[in-house]
N, C-alpha and C positions, 0 to 999 in steps of 0.2 A: 513065660510072661503072659498075663491076661491080655486078650485082644482089646485094644483101646477103641471101642466103638464110638464114643462121643467125639474123639478126635477125627476118626474116619468120617463120621457124619458131617462135621464142620468142613473137612477137606472137600467132600462132594459138593456141599453148598457153595464153597468158594469156586469150584470148577464151574458150577452152573452160572455163577455170577460172571465168569469170564465170557459167557455167551451174551451177556448184557441183561441177564435176569436179576434184577435188584430184589432185595428182601421184600419190598412191597409188592412186586410182581408175583413172587412165589407165594406170598400170603394170600393174595387175591385169587390166584389160580386155585389154590387149595380151597378157599372159601366157595368159589364158584362150583368146583367139582362136587364138594360136599352138598351144597344146596341143590344142585342138579340131581344128585342121587336121592335126596329127600323127595323132590318133585316126582322123579321117575317111579319110585316105589309106591308113593301115595297115589299117583295117577292110576296105577293098576287097580287099587282098591276102589277108587272113584269110578272106574269103568264098570266094575262089578255092580256098583250101586246103580249106575245109569242103565245097565242092562236088565236090572231087576231079576237076575237069575241067581238061584241058590247054588253056591259052589261047594257046599258041605258034602264031603265024601267023594268029590269028583275033582279032576284036574282043572284048574282055572283056565278058561278058554283064552285068556290074554297071554298065556305062555306061548301060544303058537302064532301070535300076531306080531308083525313087525311094527316098528315105531310109526311108520306112515299110517298104517291101519288103526293104530291106537289113537293117533291125533285126529284122524278122520272121525272115529267114533266119538271122541270128546266133542268135536265140532257139531255132531248131529244132535247132541243133547238128549232130551227125553220129553215126550209129549205131555207129561204131567207137570213139567216145569213151566213157569211163565214165559211169555215171549221175550221179555227182557233178559231173563236168565239164559235162555237158549242163545240169544244174540251174543251175550258175554262169553259163553262157552265157545262159540264159533270164532270169536276174536282170539280167545286164548289158544285155540288149536293152531291158528296161523302163527302166533308168537312162539308156540312150542316147536313148530317146524324150523323156524329160524334159529332158535336157541339150540336145537339138536344139531343143526349144521355147524354152528359155532363150536359146540362141545366136541363133535367128531373131529373137526379140524384141529382143535387144541390137543386132543388126546392122541390122535392118529397122524397128525401132520409132521412135516419136517420143520425143524427150527431154522429160520432164516435171519441172518443179520446182514443188512444191506450196506451198512457203513460203520466205521469205528465209532463207538460211543452211542450208536443208535439203539432204539428199543427194538428187539427182535419180534418176529411174528411167526406164526405156524401155518404152513401151507400143506393141504391135503391134495393128493392126486396132481402133483406138478407135472407139467409137460416139459420135460428137460431133454436137451440134446437132440431135438427133433424126433423123439420117440413117437411111434405111431401105435394105434390100437387101443389107446385109453378112451374109454367110453364115458367115464364119470367126470362131472364138472369139477374144476378146481375149487377148493374151499379154503378160506383164510380165517385165521383167528388172530386179530390184532390185540395187543395187550397194553398199548400206550393209553395215556389218559385221553378221554374219560371212559374208554370202552369197557375196561374191567369193572368199573363201578356200575355202568349201565346194565351189563349182562347179569351182574350179581343181583341188582334190584329187580330186573325182569324175571329171573328164575325164582326169586323169593316170592314175588307176587303171584306167580303161577302155583307155587307150592301152597301158599295160603288159600288160593282158590280151590285146588283139588281137595284140600282138607275139608272144606265146607261141602263140596260135592259128595264126599264120602258120608256126610251126615244128613244129606238133604231130605231123606225120607223118614228120618227118625228124630231130628231136632226141629221143632216148629220155627225157629228163627233162622235156620240155615239158608233158606231161599232168599229171605230179605237181606241177609248178610252178603250173599252173592250179588244181588242187585246193587248193593251199596259199594261193591268193589269195581264198578264199571270204570272209574278213572284209573285205578291201579292196573287193571287188565289192558286198557288202552295204552297206558304208559309202557307196560311190558311189551306190547306189540311194536310200539314205536322204537323203543330201545333195541329190541332184538332185531328188527328190520335194519336199523342203522348199522349194527354190528355185522350182520351178514353181508350187506350190500356195499360195504366200504370199499372192497376191491374194485367193483365196477365203477365206483365214483373216481377212484384213483386212476384206473386205466383210461378213463375219459377226461382226465385232468380237470375234474369238477370238485376236487377236494383240496 
């Protein structure tokens, strides 16, 4: 008998829903991960542009950089860009740090359902059962409304930005386009910061 993969797929989806993950949660998780991947791969090419180094025939230097170093390089911009452009890139780098923390918590975190019928969250590096020796801070990815919409908008705005950075020295209008994206980048920083720091707000009963 042929393996009924469509039925098995539906069965797995049903089991995920038993954790409290509704179809809209799963759809938005997939959308965010896809958009983050687009941002991440385009960022690498944008950094090559900002460095003004030819990578033809050599291993791209970004392959050996961790994400923190990549974001720092993004924030440093390029002296040939306008002051406004570089200021926008600096804000984008801060947003990218927060979105990366959210992404890592979502992908590598434990799924937590605190109460029946509640929306689950994902926690990275939990301090459970009095365990000692953990050096990394706890990270959370909440998926209840409106967080998933906010992080999707934020990462899409950053993706649009790095696409323009990639073209900034070959397309005459790219720098003006970046300058016109100031509100979108500020919005990305605000949304990403809210998503990352929600745990601290909840811990201090401010949410």
